[in-house]
N, C-alpha and C positions, 0 to 999 in steps of 0.2 A: 239742177240748175243744166245749163248747156255747154259745155266740154270745154267748146268754143266761140267766145263770145262775138255776137255781133250786135255793129255801131247800124243801127237801121239809115240815121243818120249821116255817115261820112264810112261806106264801107271797106276799102280805105284804108283808115284807122285803123293802127297797131293795139294785139292785141292789151286788151289791157286791164288791173286789178284795179279795185273801191273795198277800200277800207274805211270803217264806219264805226263807230263807236255812239253806241245807244245806248240810257237810260232808261230800265222798264222799273214800272211799279207795281206791286203785287200785292193785291190780302195776304196777311199773313198767315195764315192760315190753306194757303195753298201757294206758299212759298217754294216748300221738295219738288211741291208737283212741274210747277212749272219753271225748277232747275233741270230737274230731270228732264226736262220735253225739249230744252233746251240745248243736254248738255248730250241728248240726240240728234245734235244736228252736226253736223263733220263742218257748216260752211260758219256755225255759233263758238262763242265762246266766253262763256264767265269768270272776268277778269278780276268783279271785287262786287261783292257785297258790305250789307250793313250788318247783315243776320237780322231780319224783320222787316226786310219792308219790301228792300230794295235794289236795282244789282244793276251792274256795270257791264257792259256784254256789248261783244268785238264781233261784228259782221266781215268775212271778206268776200267776198262774189266776181269775178267776169264783168258777171253783167245789170249795169248800171240799170235795166229795169227792177233787175230784182232785187237791190234797195229797200224801192218805194214798194213792194210786192212783201216782203221781212218780216218788214217793218209793220203791214198789217196786219200776216196769217199771230204776230207776234199778240197784234192785238187782241182778236178774236179767240185769244187762249183763257177758260177761263180761270177767272184771280182775278187777272192783268188788267188794273188799273190804268196805266196807263204806257207809252212808250214814247222816249226824245229820243230825236237822234241831236249829238253834242258835237259832232265830229264826224266827215268824210272829204277824204281822198284819192285823185286818184293816180295812179302810177303805171308809169309805161311794163310791160307784164318782162322786158328786156330787163328794167331799170329794177325788179318788185324781190331778187334774191342779193342787194346788195345790202353790206353788213353794216350798219351805222355803228360806229363808232366815240363814245363815249370822253369827253377830258374829262379828267380828274378835276383840274382847277377851275371849272367851271360847275360844279357842288361844290356842297360847303352842311352841317348839321344842320344849320338852322335850315337851310331850303334846300332837303335834296332834288327834289324836284324842280331846276332851270325854267323862268316864264321868259320868254318872248320879252321882249322888252324891256324887261325890270333891270334897273340898273346897282 
């Protein structure tokens, strides 16, 4: 991964950070091996897993070309059945360190996660 992202379509564009959420479906007998492989990569982090065959993995990279390359690399690992991108956000690198503030009244015991569009 390059230290500075180059945007070939717009070389004067401000550097950015790509945050991608993936669901990785793995053969149960290969879950530990694939999990260790993911843990060994600085740009990848396992956020959730069902303990059987599915992982929620977050990828952070400055290079938008690296997103597809990383998905293909994960797919090529022995035991990986499928990788699906479920979220992608591009942030200006200058904004990437902004602290998000949770509004307590936006959360309730019945629905701990606020879903945009819910009333």
